[in-house]
MITOR-762156 format. One record per residue: x, y, z of N, C-alpha, C, CB in turn. Coordinates in pm, whole numbers, padded with zeros to 5 digits, always signed. Glycine has a CB too. Example, Ala and Ser with C-alpha at 12.3 -4.5 7.8 and 13.67 -1.06 7.14 Angstrom:
residues 2
+01319-00569+00780+01230-00450+00780+01320-00330+00780+01131-00447+00905;+01285-00225+00708+01367-00106+00714+01290+00003+00787+01408-00060+00572;
end
This chain:
residues 340
+07410+07882-00360+07442+07766-00239+07390+07916-00121+07673+07679-00228;+07307+07889-00021+07322+08012+00097+07342+07916+00191+07186+08128+00136;+07398+07961+00342+07346+07927+00464+07232+07930+00551+07398+07960+00510;+07212+07844+00657+07138+07860+00721+07095+07986+00770+07161+07796+00782;+06959+08019+00723+06909+08139+00785+06896+08168+00899+06818+08162+00758;+06898+08275+00983+06833+08310+01129+06751+08401+01089+06927+08366+01250;+06636+08407+01172+06534+08482+01168+06553+08569+01297+06407+08402+01155;+06532+08717+01298+06526+08791+01417+06430+08859+01418+06620+08863+01444;+06360+08922+01483+06244+09005+01465+06120+09000+01354+06299+09118+01452;+06176+09098+01256+06081+09093+01096+06233+09052+00963+05978+09328+01048;+06320+09010+01071+06433+08975+00966+06482+08881+00944+06524+09021+00969;+06521+08787+00824+06621+08663+00796+06733+08744+00716+06547+08519+00695;+06811+08649+00820+06978+08689+00757+07029+08548+00725+07105+08776+00889;+07104+08586+00593+07139+08488+00521+07230+08497+00415+07045+08444+00483;+07372+08414+00421+07466+08458+00342+07483+08349+00222+07591+08483+00426;+07494+08388+00078+07539+08315-00036+07666+08299-00064+07494+08360-00135;+07661+08162-00176+07793+08095-00205+07869+08211-00269+07781+07957-00307;+07819+08318-00300+07865+08420-00412+07921+08544-00328+07730+08471-00522;+07905+08542-00170+07993+08597-00083+07904+08751-00034+08153+08614-00167;+07772+08770-00068+07739+08810+00012+07607+08769+00113+07749+08897-00035;+07608+08867+00177+07560+08871+00329+07405+08914+00316+07655+08991+00431;+07304+08885+00349+07157+08973+00287+07083+08960+00440+07040+08872+00119;+07015+09093+00486+06903+09061+00562+06810+09115+00453+06894+09126+00718;+06704+09045+00509+06558+09032+00384+06432+09053+00505+06537+08820+00276;+06389+09143+00425+06212+09175+00502+06193+08974+00502+06032+09309+00334;+06141+08935+00632+06065+08829+00627+05942+08781+00587+06065+08808+00700;+05867+08897+00570+05708+08878+00530+05751+08929+00359+05565+09008+00641;+05828+08991+00330+05809+09008+00190+05960+08930+00068+05792+09197+00184;+06053+08945+00146+06144+08895+00087+06255+08992+00014+06082+08814+00011;+06191+09134+00068+06250+09247+00027+06408+09265+00091+06152+09362+00066;+06521+09294+00001+06607+09352+00111+06644+09482+00137+06711+09304+00106;+06666+09452+00301+06708+09535+00387+06834+09564+00361+06691+09498+00504;+06946+09513+00344+07061+09571+00322+07113+09443+00315+07117+09675+00417;+07273+09464+00251+07338+09351+00244+07502+09404+00233+07276+09261+00120;+07518+09274+00276+07726+09308+00262+07808+09239+00168+07824+09257+00405;+07880+09280+00065+07924+09217-00044+08073+09185+00025+07913+09310-00189;+08118+09014+00069+08239+09013+00161+08353+09008-00025+08241+08822+00317;+08315+09011-00123+08400+09001-00205+08464+09108-00263+08358+08939-00277;+08470+09198-00209+08538+09321-00213+08618+09324-00110+08460+09433-00215;+08633+09243+00014+08759+09202+00116+08857+09091+00075+08702+09150+00254;+08780+08998+00002+08879+08902-00079+08776+08840-00166+08970+08782+00016;+08853+08806-00307+08766+08715-00382+08761+08591-00349+08791+08711-00504;+08648+08483-00453+08601+08401-00423+08581+08345-00291+08639+08353-00483;+08509+08387-00222+08497+08375-00105+08353+08364-00058+08563+08470-00054;+08270+08270+00035+08151+08214+00005+08079+08226+00200+08182+08030-00085;+07953+08242+00202+07877+08228+00356+07855+08105+00353+07735+08309+00392;+07918+07974+00471+07893+07879+00431+07808+07825+00580+08021+07814+00367;+07839+07856+00701+07826+07851+00843+07677+07907+00880+07945+07939+00913;+07619+07894+00970+07516+07951+01079+07550+08026+01087+07484+07916+01193;+07482+08144+01091+07519+08327+01156+07467+08284+01323+07374+08510+01056;+07536+08378+01409+07499+08360+01551+07418+08517+01555+07651+08331+01671;+07343+08546+01609+07300+08670+01701+07320+08708+01821+07198+08679+01713;+07371+08819+01828+07424+08877+01969+07348+09002+01995+07589+08914+01970;+07282+08964+02053+07253+09181+02113+07163+09230+02004+07440+09328+02099;+07278+09336+01981+07259+09423+01808+07337+09392+01755+07263+09575+01774;+07359+09245+01734+07469+09232+01595+07485+09104+01576+07627+09294+01607;+07475+09037+01427+07530+08913+01361+07630+08915+01338+07489+08874+01263;+07666+08756+01353+07857+08749+01345+07815+08615+01239+07990+08698+01549;+07926+08609+01154+07884+08501+01094+08047+08502+01014+07722+08516+01001;+08093+08432+00986+08267+08348+00881+08207+08343+00742+08335+08126+00932;+08346+08393+00638+08312+08325+00512+08423+08240+00556+08314+08404+00355;+08423+08186+00415+08549+08112+00353+08548+08090+00265+08591+08015+00383;+08725+08048+00196+08806+08028+00055+08819+07853-00002+08981+08095+00086;+08737+07824-00065+08751+07680-00094+08824+07703-00241+08591+07586-00093;+08851+07822-00349+08904+07827-00426+09045+07840-00429+08853+07885-00469;+09097+07931-00312+09181+08011-00308+09268+07980-00196+09129+08127-00310;+09341+07852-00141+09404+07857-00013+09498+07954+00022+09461+07752+00009;+09570+08027-00011+09626+08115-00016+09615+08284+00029+09637+08087-00102;+09435+08281+00024+09384+08334+00062+09292+08373+00231+09361+08312-00023;+09263+08484+00245+09270+08506+00414+09120+08520+00379+09374+08657+00511;+09010+08392+00461+08864+08457+00490+08824+08515+00623+08761+08355+00468;+08738+08541+00659+08730+08647+00792+08612+08583+00870+08691+08831+00750;+08586+08647+01003+08479+08664+01064+08423+08805+01040+08502+08632+01195;+08278+08829+01064+08207+08970+01052+08134+08968+01136+08136+09011+00939;+08115+09069+01209+08014+09143+01283+07963+09244+01209+08060+09195+01402;+07813+09246+01217+07734+09380+01111+07631+09380+01221+07659+09341+00911;+07611+09523+01220+07503+09565+01328+07353+09536+01242+07527+09753+01382;+07261+09473+01325+07151+09436+01269+07075+09489+01208+07100+09401+01320;+07034+09610+01240+06935+09695+01199+06998+09789+01062+06889+09787+01335;+07086+09775+01057+07190+09842+00955+07225+09801+00838+07301+09851+00999;+07288+09703+00905+07425+09574+00853+07563+09664+00796+07358+09450+00679;+07574+09801+00912+07699+09831+00959+07846+09756+00992+07664+09872+01046;+07897+09765+00966+07980+09650+01028+08069+09697+01121+08058+09571+00930;+08040+09638+01159+08149+09640+01346+08258+09629+01374+08139+09546+01446;+08314+09504+01268+08441+09433+01339+08452+09323+01214+08409+09355+01523;+08599+09319+01194+08607+09188+01124+08706+09132+01150+08601+09184+00998;+08759+08972+01135+08887+08979+01200+08925+08803+01143+08874+09022+01401;+09054+08859+01011+09108+08718+00938+09099+08632+01029+09253+08709+00881;+09079+08435+00959+09059+08326+01051+09123+08261+00925+08899+08279+01123;+09251+08302+00881+09320+08178+00768+09249+08176+00640+09306+08012+00824;+09219+08065+00638+09121+08048+00508+08923+08064+00563+09166+07847+00432;+08962+08048+00679+08815+08147+00716+08771+07993+00747+08704+08270+00562;+08618+08052+00870+08527+07954+00913+08430+07935+00825+08474+07980+01029;+08404+07854+00834+08292+07757+00710+08214+07703+00812+08367+07607+00593;+08231+07607+00958+08147+07589+01029+08044+07700+01108+08209+07523+01092;+07939+07658+01201+07868+07750+01272+07912+07797+01375+07767+07716+01300;+07920+07958+01415+07982+08046+01508+07885+07946+01625+07955+08245+01484;+07983+07944+01748+07911+07926+01874+07916+08021+01988+07949+07814+01922;+07856+08017+02118+07894+08123+02202+07926+08063+02276+07824+08216+02243;+08005+08058+02420+07966+08064+02539+08027+08153+02623+07969+07958+02584;+07989+08184+02720+07994+08313+02804+08034+08442+02712+08108+08294+02928;+08165+08493+02696+08179+08622+02654+08261+08574+02546+08235+08732+02755;+08268+08454+02492+08373+08456+02375+08295+08358+02270+08542+08393+02424;+08332+08400+02123+08245+08332+02010+08348+08165+01972+08235+08471+01841;+08286+08075+01936+08424+07971+01904+08364+07921+01760+08456+07813+02039;+08459+07888+01670+08472+07863+01495+08597+07769+01457+08501+08025+01403;+08562+07701+01363+08637+07633+01313+08669+07663+01142+08586+07512+01352;+08828+07650+01118+08857+07718+01008+08894+07600+00912+08966+07828+01033;+08910+07615+00766+08894+07498+00705+09037+07428+00720+08843+07520+00557;+09137+07500+00781+09230+07430+00803+09261+07370+00956+09321+07501+00753;+09123+07318+01003+09101+07259+01147+09157+07329+01257+09154+07125+01159;+09162+07489+01223+09201+07528+01382+09052+07582+01463+09336+07678+01383;+09080+07551+01566+08950+07608+01636+08998+07759+01680+08897+07506+01782;+08920+07856+01698+08951+08003+01747+08831+08076+01800+09010+08091+01631;+08907+08142+01915+08799+08158+02053+08824+08349+02038+08879+08054+02261;+08706+08443+01990+08678+08547+01938+08632+08643+02039+08596+08523+01840;+08655+08738+02058+08591+08804+02132+08481+08924+02100+08678+08835+02195;+08366+08867+02074+08248+08933+02009+08282+09083+02049+08091+08875+02066;+08296+09163+02122+08332+09341+02176+08414+09416+02067+08444+09352+02335;+08523+09297+02029+08621+09387+01945+08689+09301+01820+08747+09447+02051;+08582+09196+01854+08642+09074+01721+08811+09049+01725+08607+09150+01531;+08870+09050+01829+08985+09011+01831+09017+08852+01866+09039+09097+01913;+09110+08770+01772+09178+08654+01907+09162+08640+02014+09285+08651+01941;+09071+08558+02053+09168+08551+02253+09297+08413+02249+08993+08468+02440;+09215+08288+02171+09351+08216+02136+09324+08165+02038+09413+08119+02220;+09406+08052+02013+09383+07963+01837+09436+07803+01900+09540+08045+01655;+09390+07719+01839+09458+07580+01875+09431+07532+01717+09373+07470+02021;+09533+07464+01700+09521+07367+01550+09556+07255+01586+09613+07402+01417;+09497+07145+01545+09542+07008+01536+09598+06971+01426+09452+06924+01556;+09618+07068+01318+09735+07053+01252+09691+06893+01170+09878+07058+01371;+09603+06870+01152+09551+06744+01064+09599+06781+00916+09368+06722+01071;+09556+06906+00856+09634+06894+00745+09528+06883+00631+09736+06772+00757;+09398+06815+00693+09311+06794+00546+09170+06897+00587+09255+06585+00510;+09195+06935+00405+09060+07035+00340+08996+06998+00238+09091+07169+00293;+08933+06853+00296+08841+06776+00206+08698+06828+00179+08827+06643+00261;+08664+06886+00307+08547+06894+00376+08537+07021+00479+08531+06762+00447;+08394+07098+00447+08356+07141+00573+08400+07078+00729+08225+07132+00557;+08453+07183+00823+08459+07103+00935+08344+07090+01010+08550+07143+01012;+08355+07025+01116+08230+07042+01182+08183+07127+01284+08206+06949+01220;+08089+07202+01317+08112+07264+01399+08136+07267+01582+08047+07311+01355;+08175+07349+01632+08195+07303+01782+08094+07320+01871+08300+07368+01843;+08084+07272+02006+07994+07304+02106+08044+07346+02255+07914+07192+02114;+07999+07395+02310+08038+07417+02418+07953+07363+02593+08050+07551+02386;+08012+07340+02696+07919+07277+02773+08052+07270+02900+07837+07116+02696;+08029+07312+03030+08046+07313+03135+08242+07361+03128+07980+07166+03195;+08231+07537+03037+08349+07588+03073+08461+07500+02985+08364+07581+03235;+08400+07416+02872+08480+07352+02784+08387+07341+02616+08519+07197+02865;+08520+07357+02540+08440+07367+02395+08532+07241+02332+08456+07548+02293;+08446+07190+02248+08444+07045+02209+08441+07055+02007+08272+06958+02298;+08537+07005+01963+08565+06992+01869+08580+06848+01772+08646+07056+01891;+08571+06825+01662+08643+06722+01595+08695+06754+01511+08593+06631+01558;+08852+06704+01451+08895+06691+01321+08849+06639+01226+08977+06654+01316;+08969+06636+01102+08924+06514+01011+08993+06395+01000+08915+06548+00886;+09082+06430+01089+09185+06305+01126+09100+06211+01193+09318+06343+01230;+08962+06222+01319+08899+06139+01338+08974+06224+01491+08906+05980+01261;+09000+06304+01535+09064+06342+01666+08892+06415+01722+09237+06476+01644;+08883+06410+01894+08778+06446+01923+08870+06541+02047+08659+06323+01950;+08881+06667+02076+08959+06762+02197+08836+06795+02294+09039+06929+02131;+08921+06817+02412+08810+06866+02488+08875+06973+02497+08756+06802+02615;+08854+07100+02505+08964+07275+02550+08937+07331+02665+08939+07424+02450;+08962+07403+02725+08925+07498+02825+08873+07649+02761+09055+07515+02920;+08734+07679+02784+08703+07787+02699+08770+07906+02702+08589+07817+02713;+08863+07883+02815+08880+08045+02844+09051+08051+02798+08841+08100+03048;+09104+07903+02819+09275+07911+02770+09317+07849+02635+09374+07828+02879;+09209+07782+02604+09267+07712+02502+09319+07547+02506+09372+07794+02477;+09356+07593+02652+09415+07416+02692+09402+07293+02633+09366+07366+02802;+09413+07223+02576+09360+07082+02625+09361+06984+02707+09370+07029+02577;+09210+06961+02707+09206+06901+02867+09216+06749+02839+09045+06939+02965;+09154+06689+02707+09189+06547+02675+09124+06545+02527+09123+06426+02790;+09199+06440+02492+09161+06386+02319+09114+06238+02313+09311+06389+02207;+08969+06237+02271+09023+06105+02216+09002+06110+02079+08958+05977+02274;+09089+05960+02025+09102+05991+01864+09032+05803+01797+09335+06039+01812;+08983+05846+01722+08884+05745+01626+08943+05679+01536+08781+05808+01549;+08899+05587+01440+08984+05511+01354+08937+05576+01227+08970+05346+01363;+08820+05675+01203+08776+05751+01076+08732+05927+01091+08638+05663+01023;+08780+05978+01064+08680+06129+01081+08572+06158+01136+08636+06178+00981;+08563+06236+01229+08440+06316+01266+08378+06380+01135+08478+06434+01374;+08244+06302+01137+08159+06310+01024+08070+06413+01069+08089+06178+00982;+08030+06432+01187+07910+06562+01214+07965+06628+01276+07777+06549+01284;+07871+06773+01299+07915+06817+01362+07880+06757+01512+07898+06924+01324;+07893+06835+01639+07902+06787+01794+07744+06859+01817+08064+06865+01910;+07688+06714+01939+07584+06826+02048+07598+06749+02128+07415+06873+02029;+07600+06834+02263+07579+06820+02395+07460+06732+02487+07570+06941+02419;+07434+06707+02551+07357+06661+02631+07384+06611+02770+07313+06587+02572;+07314+06638+02947+07397+06605+03029+07512+06681+03037+07421+06495+03012;+07614+06535+03096+07751+06497+03102+07818+06389+02985+07762+06437+03240;+07741+06434+02856+07780+06365+02727+07790+06434+02608+07699+06269+02699;+07886+06393+02529+07908+06489+02404+07872+06420+02282+08059+06539+02387;+07787+06365+02197+07708+06286+02081+07764+06347+01921+07518+06320+02103;+07855+06261+01844+07922+06279+01741+07864+06170+01667+08065+06285+01758;+07884+06112+01501+07927+06033+01467+08073+06053+01354+07816+05978+01435;+08114+05951+01341+08251+05912+01288+08247+05830+01189+08333+05854+01378;+08210+05851+01063+08170+05770+00912+08045+05659+00962+08338+05662+00832;+08049+05575+00990+07933+05498+00968+07939+05455+01153+07953+05353+00825;+08044+05519+01221+07965+05501+01377+07919+05624+01468+08068+05424+01478;+07845+05587+01572+07776+05687+01631+07823+05693+01823+07601+05646+01590;+07912+05818+01815+07934+05779+02028+07862+05842+02094+08079+05821+02123;+07859+05820+02224+07837+05894+02380+07966+05890+02441+07726+05813+02490;+08016+06037+02462+08158+06045+02485+08113+06106+02590+08265+06110+02389;+08183+06077+02764+08220+06175+02880+08255+06305+02846+08330+06130+02957;+08201+06385+02886+08253+06515+02850+08368+06557+02966+08125+06624+02841;+08404+06450+03112+08500+06529+03189+08645+06431+03115+08466+06520+03393;+08600+06328+03084+08699+06222+03026+08773+06159+02916+08669+06156+03044;+08670+06180+02792+08680+06150+02717+08650+06027+02700+08753+06185+02697;+08628+05915+02760+08597+05797+02761+08471+05773+02722+08621+05750+02865;+08465+05671+02602+08340+05596+02560+08228+05519+02601+08366+05537+02505;+08107+05611+02612+08017+05540+02723+07956+05497+02630+07933+05611+02838;+07908+05525+02508+07759+05422+02447+07887+05411+02270+07504+05567+02421;+07834+05325+02196+07851+05318+02095+07737+05268+01977+07946+05262+02111;+07716+05316+01901+07590+05230+01779+07687+05263+01675+07392+05308+01742;+07673+05114+01595+07752+05098+01445+07631+05070+01374+07881+04965+01421;+07607+05184+01275+07543+05218+01173+07553+05128+01017+07586+05351+01169;+07478+05138+00943+07481+05086+00873+07488+05167+00758+07411+05013+00892;+07522+05275+00745+07565+05422+00646+07643+05495+00727+07435+05532+00596;+07688+05598+00646+07770+05736+00689+07660+05835+00774+07832+05829+00531;+07710+05841+00867+07614+05976+00955+07695+06096+00956+07576+05946+01136;+07646+06170+00889+07641+06315+00859+07560+06424+00929+07605+06322+00739;+07564+06578+00885+07577+06685+00947+07511+06661+01104+07514+06796+00857;+07463+06747+01177+07458+06744+01321+07331+06694+01408+07482+06873+01356;+07372+06608+01448+07307+06507+01529+07189+06608+01645+07449+06407+01619;+07052+06591+01657+06946+06672+01702+06901+06606+01849+06822+06674+01586;+06903+06656+01953+06873+06566+02103+06725+06612+02105+06977+06617+02273;+06601+06522+02132+06496+06554+02175+06409+06479+02271+06446+06577+02085;+06427+06531+02386+06374+06386+02482+06472+06312+02505+06268+06281+02417;+06408+06216+02528+06518+06092+02504+06597+06037+02394+06465+05993+02528;+06573+06069+02301+06633+06018+02168+06730+06137+02091+06500+05973+02064;+06784+06059+02008+06930+06112+01944+06900+06128+01761+07079+05966+01982;+06850+06224+01670+06779+06244+01604+06888+06259+01478+06688+06341+01653;+06947+06181+01392+07077+06194+01313+07020+06150+01164+07214+06087+01377;+07057+06153+01089+07092+06145+00927+07205+06030+00885+07157+06301+00876;+07144+05922+00871+07240+05786+00810+07238+05772+00689+07205+05647+00852;+07279+05781+00630+07270+05761+00451+07180+05855+00406+07211+05607+00389;+07075+05777+00348+06967+05855+00315+06829+05862+00400+06941+05816+00193;+06904+05812+00539+06731+05786+00579+06781+05899+00759+06658+05517+00611;+06660+05962+00817+06677+05982+00942+06662+05887+01009+06618+06064+00985;+06712+05837+01135+06687+05784+01237+06661+05866+01370+06777+05705+01244;+06594+05797+01467+06560+05835+01575+06611+05677+01670+06394+05892+01564;+06774+05753+01781+06785+05626+01844+06773+05701+01971+06918+05525+01815;+06776+05607+02088+06774+05625+02207+06916+05654+02234+06713+05521+02275;+06897+05776+02336+07043+05815+02393+07111+05723+02485+07037+05942+02469;+07099+05598+02467+07149+05469+02568+07216+05421+02453+07025+05349+02651;+07187+05465+02295+07290+05374+02196+07225+05253+02115+07411+05301+02290;+07150+05215+02257+07073+05048+02226+07002+05026+02184+07031+04971+02289;+06931+05094+02120+06823+05080+01967+06774+05198+01941+06681+04980+01972;+06699+05171+01810+06637+05289+01721+06496+05256+01749+06676+05291+01546;+06447+05376+01746+06315+05421+01798+06237+05379+01664+06305+05595+01847;+06270+05487+01593+06219+05466+01450+06283+05523+01322+06092+05514+01448;+06255+05488+01231+06375+05566+01075+06310+05585+00978+06506+05472+00996;+06352+05617+00905+06246+05652+00786+06357+05684+00661+06129+05810+00828;+06308+05643+00536+06411+05678+00451+06333+05728+00341+06509+05566+00416;+06421+05792+00267+06369+05845+00138+06479+05836+00001+06331+06004+00171;+06403+05849-00117+06478+05796-00241+06614+05907-00256+06361+05799-00394;+06653+05987-00210+06725+06075-00238+06807+06130-00085+06635+06174-00319;+06936+06219-00111+07025+06235+00008+06973+06351+00059+07179+06243-00018;+06990+06366+00226+06984+06422+00267+07076+06587+00257+06973+06344+00332;+07013+06684+00229+07118+06822+00223+07107+06909+00282+07133+06889+00125;+07013+06942+00368+07009+07006+00536+07108+06970+00616+06887+06963+00623;+07169+07079+00680+07296+07031+00780+07223+06967+00937+07414+07196+00819;+07119+06942+00936+07070+06896+01052+06894+06845+01014+07093+07028+01171;+06872+06738+01088+06711+06757+01142+06665+06873+01218+06672+06649+01235;+06564+06952+01158+06483+07060+01256+06320+07040+01308+06481+07201+01169;+06358+07058+01428+06236+07031+01523+06181+07159+01511+06264+06986+01683;+06030+07131+01494+05914+07244+01494+05816+07179+01549+05865+07307+01356;+05755+07237+01665+05672+07165+01713+05665+07042+01753+05611+07172+01664;+05623+06919+01678+05618+06793+01734+05637+06732+01588+05480+06753+01829;+05719+06778+01479+05749+06722+01363+05913+06754+01339+05647+06779+01249;+05941+06669+01262+06109+06683+01206+06088+06731+01078+06211+06533+01195;+06193+06849+01016+06191+06866+00932+06308+06848+00850+06144+06944+00941;+06342+06833+00726+06462+06766+00602+06443+06792+00485+06477+06618+00583;+06554+06824+00450+06517+06866+00286+06629+06793+00223+06520+07051+00239;+06565+06771+00062+06685+06641-00025+06705+06756-00125+06609+06444-00115;+06794+06651-00181+06872+06687-00333+06786+06706-00414+06965+06584-00402;+06649+06689-00403+06559+06670-00537+06445+06798-00516+06473+06489-00546;+06494+06833-00352+06391+06975-00359+06280+06957-00256+06308+06998-00520;+06320+06809-00179+06159+06805-00138+06219+06850+00042+06050+06594-00172;+06103+06902+00080+06109+06933+00249+06035+06841+00261+06058+07074+00329;+06065+06751+00355+05968+06639+00456+05985+06673+00572+05999+06480+00458;+05821+06631+00649+05790+06679+00779+05761+06506+00817+05646+06814+00793;+05801+06466+00951+05804+06351+00987+05740+06377+01204+05990+06289+00933;+05687+06290+01194+05611+06282+01343+05763+06253+01479+05466+06101+01334;+05788+06337+01577+05897+06272+01634+05867+06166+01668+05954+06325+01727;+05771+06157+01762+05733+06011+01860+05737+05864+01787+05563+06022+01920;+05704+05878+01618+05706+05764+01599+05762+05758+01436+05569+05708+01638;+05812+05863+01374+05853+05852+01259+05743+05880+01160+05912+05733+01246;+05648+05874+01168+05523+05908+01079+05493+05987+00963+05450+05954+01142;+05493+05984+00849+05502+06096+00735+05398+06197+00777+05467+06037+00575;+05410+06308+00787+05329+06410+00804+05266+06495+00665+05407+06493+00891;+05388+06527+00608+05329+06595+00475+05523+06609+00409+05205+06799+00517;+05512+06642+00265+05597+06703+00208+05621+06785+00117+05638+06657+00193;+05653+06867+00021+05640+06952-00084+05761+06948-00133+05592+07080-00058;+05745+06999-00257+05856+07007-00369+05881+07150-00405+05816+06927-00504;+06007+07169-00371+06026+07331-00425+06184+07292-00566+06098+07479-00226;+06146+07394-00652+06294+07387-00694+06414+07410-00686+06308+07407-00747;+06484+07323-00722+06650+07307-00612+06668+07211-00547+06678+07400-00493;+06813+07219-00507+06869+07147-00389+06806+07257-00228+07078+07141-00417;+06748+07176-00151+06734+07203-00016+06884+07195+00028+06632+07101+00059;+06902+07333+00094+06986+07349+00153+06989+07420+00313+07041+07397+00065;+06874+07472+00319+06898+07469+00476+06711+07539+00498+07076+07604+00547;+06654+07474+00627+06552+07551+00660+06552+07653+00829+06439+07439+00648;+06489+07707+00831+06421+07803+00925+06301+07827+00960+06440+07897+00902;+06263+07874+01102+06130+07905+01081+06121+08002+01173+06032+07797+01093;+05997+08067+01185+05944+08198+01219+05787+08138+01256+05959+08325+01081;+05750+08101+01401+05588+08022+01359+05607+07951+01258+05458+08114+01315;+05491+07924+01217+05472+07840+01148+05507+07871+00980+05349+07808+01186;+05586+07931+00998+05614+07981+00828+05776+07943+00839+05577+08192+00780;+05807+07909+00742+05919+07805+00682+06022+07877+00609+05857+07695+00578;+06145+07923+00611+06226+07991+00554+06305+07902+00496+06281+08077+00626;+06307+07828+00357+06407+07720+00267+06480+07751+00179+06353+07631+00200;+06577+07801+00200+06737+07826+00113+06759+07667+00022+06911+07853+00265;+06793+07737-00100+06852+07658-00202+06992+07637-00241+06804+07695-00297;+07028+07558-00303+07186+07571-00301+07188+07639-00446+07286+07410-00284;+07052+07667-00536+07059+07735-00658+07052+07884-00590+06935+07690-00773;+07030+07900-00469+07049+08105-00444+06894+08108-00419+07115+08247-00629;+06760+08037-00478+06638+08110-00444+06599+08069-00254+06501+08045-00574;+06573+08167-00231+06501+08160-00080+06338+08159-00053+06548+08288-00003;+06236+08070-00015+06134+08047-00003+06086+08079+00146+06125+07932-00051;+05998+08149+00132+05890+08157+00263+05762+08048+00272+05814+08312+00259;+05751+07964+00332+05649+07852+00303+05570+07855+00418+05709+07705+00279;+05449+07874+00410+05323+07849+00568+05346+07666+00490+05059+07970+00562;+05347+07608+00603+05386+07495+00674+05206+07440+00686+05490+07537+00839;+05174+07324+00623+05032+07270+00645+04971+07241+00785+05023+07147+00576;+05097+07134+00828+05131+07134+00978+05235+07088+01050+05054+07083+01034;+05255+07152+01151+05353+07129+01211+05325+07096+01353+05433+07224+01191;+05224+07068+01418+05172+06958+01492+05126+07088+01627+05311+06805+01531;+05058+07025+01720+04999+07135+01807+05093+07178+01895+04880+07095+01883;+05222+07187+01900+05278+07204+01994+05396+07354+01915+05337+07043+02052;+05337+07379+01790+05463+07478+01685+05392+07619+01714+05471+07436+01464;+05483+07710+01769+05402+07856+01747+05352+07944+01606+05491+07952+01808;+05259+08031+01668+05164+08096+01565+05293+08178+01492+05019+08206+01640;+05281+08200+01354+05373+08322+01315+05295+08386+01189+05542+08271+01271;+05320+08475+01141+05257+08561+00978+05439+08566+00926+05144+08798+01008;+05366+08543+00785+05482+08550+00641+05352+08532+00541+05638+08386+00619;+05453+08569+00428+05438+08543+00308+05420+08400+00313+05540+08593+00228;+05320+08334+00217+05290+08193+00211+05373+08152+00069+05113+08163+00208;+05406+08061+00053+05516+08015-00085+05544+08131-00203+05440+07873-00181;+05642+08226-00123+05654+08335-00171+05825+08317-00211+05599+08451-00068;+05906+08363-00310+06031+08313-00314+06114+08458-00363+06040+08173-00419;+06269+08459-00304+06346+08573-00315+06470+08487-00400+06386+08653-00154;+06553+08498-00459+06644+08492-00568+06762+08569-00475+06586+08571-00726;+06861+08512-00497+07017+08536-00398+07093+08563-00531+07099+08372-00284;
end
């Protein structure tokens, strides 16, 4: 299994479930540098999305098989892979790392939200919801308006002051928060089992609610006046009012990418049987699909080249046949693969 790739310059950054983080040449797939986190702690994996900060790239490890061990958040120098700092974070951070102002935020496997100083790696504050549940990877937080929002696995949505970690409000749902969060305007969007909510950032009040016919998962993505979300084995475009579905497309297998990816005027998503499928954003019409070997875990892009990571550890560079008129140009190897 691999984490979601990040592209910066001529490098592709990606981590493996086996605990090795790689910087690959995005044109050839050759390894520029790597770091084996297994030398710091056994049975670790990279599952969250890394974040790029100036000359650093930051990502967390997590420990699913050794609950008494310690996971870390790492900061590597982008060009050389030199370790700038690392900080212990309980059983580790499996969520995406996000940034607001001068701080980084991530959620540990123990449902603890941590704030980290990116300059030193020191923990500024930590907040635990004490949900006590460890049956799935926690959702990624989001930041807006001086607050950090995150949903725990007991169905609580929290708004915390980003500087102090003080809880400004909490909203409780009857089911666990099952998606990462998205913000738009003055609202927070999230899925909780078969419910999709729009919540006021200021008060936590429910502004709108949509009852879906399946479990909502992954990260909702906002495009224009639409919310793009996985519901069961469908991808749906829902009006931001949550009053109507604009369109919906179904596949024969489960979506396995962490969110719909927008490139140009298409939406890309991957399935457990190895298909990458492209739909038109405006009406959901099928543009193209391509079958790879393995379960699709992640998709990133640089121009018109897609970088596709599989659960089995292979990374593909694939020049997409059509990403619409608004897609940027880019150059890279077509249909080449690298094994991690």
